N, C-alpha and C positions, 0 to 999 in steps of 0.2 A: 259357218256363220258369216255375217256380212261386214266384218271389219268395222270401219268407222260409221257404218250406217245405223246400226241398231243398238239398243241398250239392253235388250232382254237377257242375253246370255251373260252379260256383265252385271246384270241387276242383282241387288242384294235380296235374294229370296230367303228371308230370315225366318224360316219356319221354326227352327229350334229355339233361337233366342226369344222370339215373341212369346211362345208358349211358356217358357221358363219364367218370363217376367210377369206373368199374370198374377201370381201370388203376391208380388210386391206392388201391383198397381190396382188391384181390385178394391172396391169400396168396402168389402168385408174385412180388409186388412187394416191394422191400426197404424201402419206407417207408409201408406201409399205415397210414392214419390220421394221417400227418404232413402239415403244411402245405407244399404245393408251389406254392401260388398266389402266395406272396410277400406275403400280407396280414398275416402275423403273428397268425393266429387260433389261440386256445388253448381248452382245455376249461374249462367252468365247474367250480367246486368240487363235488366229488362229494357232499358232505353236503347241499348245497343242491339240486343237480340231477344225478341219476345218468345222464342221457341224453347220448349222444354228439353232439358238435359236429362236423359234417363240414367239415374244413379246406379242402376243395376244391370247395365248393358254389358256386352262382351268385353269391351275395352276397360270398363271400370273393374270388372272381375279380374282382368289380366293385371291391372295395376296392383290390386290387392295381393294377387299371387306373387308378383315380383317383389313387393315389399316384404311379404312373409319369408321369401327365399333370400332376402338380403340383396337383391338385384336392384339397388336404388336407381342407378343410371337408366336401366331399361324401364323401370317404373315411371320415371319422369318423362321419358320419351313417349310412352303409351298414354300418359296423362294428356298429352297434346290432342289426342283423339277423344279420350274419355270425357273431357270437360267441354266438349262442343256438342250442341244438339244435332241429332241425326234423324233421318226418316225412320218411322216404325212401319215396316212392311207387314200388312195384315195377311193372315193366313185364312183361306176359305173355310176351313173346318171350325175356326174359332172367331170368326170375323166380328160378331156382335160383342162377345166377351172381351176380345182384345181392344176393339174400338172404345168400349166403355172404360176398360181398365187404364189404357193410355191417356184418354182424355180426362178422366177423373184425377189421375196422378198429376197431370199437367195443371189442371185447375187448382189442385191443392197447393201446388208450388207457385200459383199466380202466373202461369205461363200458358202459351198456346201449344197445342199438340200439332206435330207434323206427321201426317199419315200418308202412306203410299198404298194406293189401290191397284192391284196387279193380278187380275184374274179373268181377263177377257178370253172367251173361247178361242181355241187354236192359237194360244199365246206363243210368241217367240218362234213360230214356224217349226216347232218340234226340236229346237236346239237345246242347249244345256238347261234352259229355264222353260222348256216346253210344258204344255198342260193347259191350265185354266179351267173355267167352268165347263161342264159337260155340254150345255146348250144355252140358248138365249134365256129360257125361263129360269134355269139355275143361276144365271148371272144376275137377273133381275132380283131374285130372292137374296142373293149375296149382297147386292147394293142396298136392298131394304134392311138387311141385318146391320150393315155398316152404319147406315143412317140412324137406325134405332140405338145403336151403341154410342154414337156421337152425341145425340140429343142436342141440347142448346149450348154445349160447351165450346169455347173458342178453339177452332181447328182449321188447319190448312191441309188440303188434300192434293197430292200430286196424282193425277189420274192417268192410269194405264200407259206406262212407258212402252214405246214402240207401236202401240195399237194403230195409230194413224199412219205413222211412218212406214210400217210394213205393208200397208195397202198401197202406198205410193211407190215403193221401190220394187213391188212385184213379189215380195216374199209370201204374203198372204194371198191365196187364190181368189180370183174375182168372184167366185160363187159365194164367198163369205162376206163380201163388202157391204151389201145392203143391210144385212142384219147387224154387222158391227157398227155401222154409222148409227143405226137406230138405238143400239145398246149404249153407245157413248152419249148420244143426246139425252137418253133417259137417265143415265147416271149423272150427267151434269145437272139436269133439271131436279132430280131427287136431292142431290147433295147441296145444291145452292138454295134449295127451299128451306134448309135448316137455318136457324136464326143467326148463328155465329160461325158459319163454315164458308171458307173461301176455296175455290177449286181452280187448279191450274192444269190444263190439259197438255199432255206431253207433245212436243213439237220437234223432236229430233235434235240435231246438233250441227255445228258449223262445218262438219266435214262430209256430210252425206250427199248433199246436192244443193239446189237453189231454193230459196224461200218461195219463189213463184210456184214451185211444184207442189208444195204442201199447203199453201194458203187456202185454196178452195176446199180441199179435203178437211182442213181444220174447221172451216165454216160448216161443212156438212156434219161434222162431229159435235157441233154445238159450242164452239169456242166463244161465240158472241154472247152467250148466256153465262159463261164462266167468268171468274175474276180475271183470268188471263191464261198464259201458257208457260210451260217449263222447257228449258233447253239444256243440253249437255248432260242429261241424266246418266249417271254411271260412266260418263265419258271423260276425256282428258284434254279437250280443247281449252286453251287459255281464255281467261276472262275477257280480254279485249276482243278476241275473235268471236266469242259467244255473244258478247254485247252487240257487235256489229251485225251478226246474223239475226239476233232477236229484234233489233231495231228495224231492219229491213223487212222482216216478217210482220212485225207490228204494224207497219205502214200499209200492209195489205189485208189486215184483219181488223180494221176499225180502230187502230191505235191502242190496242190492248197492251197492258203491261206484262212483264214476264219475270220469272225467277231463273237463276242460273245455278246449276249444281257445280260447286267449286271443290268438291270433296277430294279429288285426286288430280287436279289440273295444274299443280304447281310447276311442273316441268313440261307441260304440253304432252301431245300424243307420242307414243312409241313408234319409231319409223324403221326399225331394223327387223331382221328375221322374216318369217313368213307373213306377208301382208294380210293373209286371211285369218291370222291369229294374233295380230299385234294389239287387239283389243283385250285379250284374255290374260290377266295377271301379268301385265308387262313389267319388266324390271326397270329400275331407275326412275320410277315415278315419285311424285311428292304431293303432300297435302297442299291444297290451294288456300285461297282467302278464307278466313274464319267466317262462319255464318253470321250474317248481320242484315238488318233492314236499313242500315245507314250506308247506302251504296253511292250516294252522291249523284244519282241519275233518276229522274222522275219516272222513266219507263222501266227501270229495273227495281222491282219491288223488294227483292232480297237476294243475297247469296245464301244458298242452303246446301247442306250436305245430305243429299237424297240417298246416294250410295253410302253405305256405312264403311268407312275406311278400315281395312284389315279383314274384311270378309271376302272370301274367294269369288272369282268370276266363274269358276268352273274347273273341271278336271283337266287343266292344261298346265304346262310348265311345273309339273309336280304338285299342283295345288289340290286341295280337297274339293268336294262337290260345291256347286254354286250356293253361296250364302253362309257357308261354314266359316267360323272364325279361324284365322291363320296368323298366329302371333308373329312368326318370322317375317311375313310380308308387311304386317302392321308396323313392325320396328323399322323396316327399310323405308316405308313411307314417311315415318316420323323423322328418321335420321336425315333424309334428303330435304326436309322442309327448312325454310329459312326462319 
């Protein structure tokens, strides 16, 4: 893996959780968006954070389990995660159904859905989160399904973590670049054509390299037609560093605004151990700023939790496979948070 460069193997490939949530989110259910976990999870104030809190997510279920087992202290720690909105990572096999379910549940709660689209061909260069669509046509079909599922409901999409970055850093072979740029431009065009959808194209993080190196590739990928770009997805760089990186990059791509993933950046990056694996389930990390659109900076549209805290980065440091809920790690994140 590429350490601080990429987000893919650290990304929350939440296939299990997403499928399990469909029953609670679909329009055919009489309680879409209501807390059925027993955790008592509610939405954040809309004027502070318009994004939807999934009341049946892994963290909420963990809270309910700890309450049932009499572990009240642990329950309150995990509640710090459960009561914040996090990205819903769509699975290719159920993209339309999930997109519809999540956005309908969000709409019922009078909130905006936050979705992550992560299915580009040759994804993550074959690392922990390798895979993606079989080819360009399969990807276009996938995007069509996502768009159909979203419809006209208020949605923010974080588009393809690492997809541009891995073309810049050499991880993705040159032979795939032309098609990838075309696919990303098409995805931006399709999703932004929806009435109430905003798209932020992933643009790496403060630790991988210089904004000069990714600015033109972002333009080739269609950032000028997107709402803006996203930085620090699934990474650990502190918010001031990410803001500085984002502002410099913004100045090179037409002044586009950006969002920052603050899910686990409370203590900054891990700098010990094997530098090739300090991105993967690093110890001693902490939750970052809570999600909000009140950032105090006109260029920073929101702090968002794209990576779902408590879900594993991959099978390193005794962790489960990428995207699986890991309660012990979630507790450590919450305990370390201020």
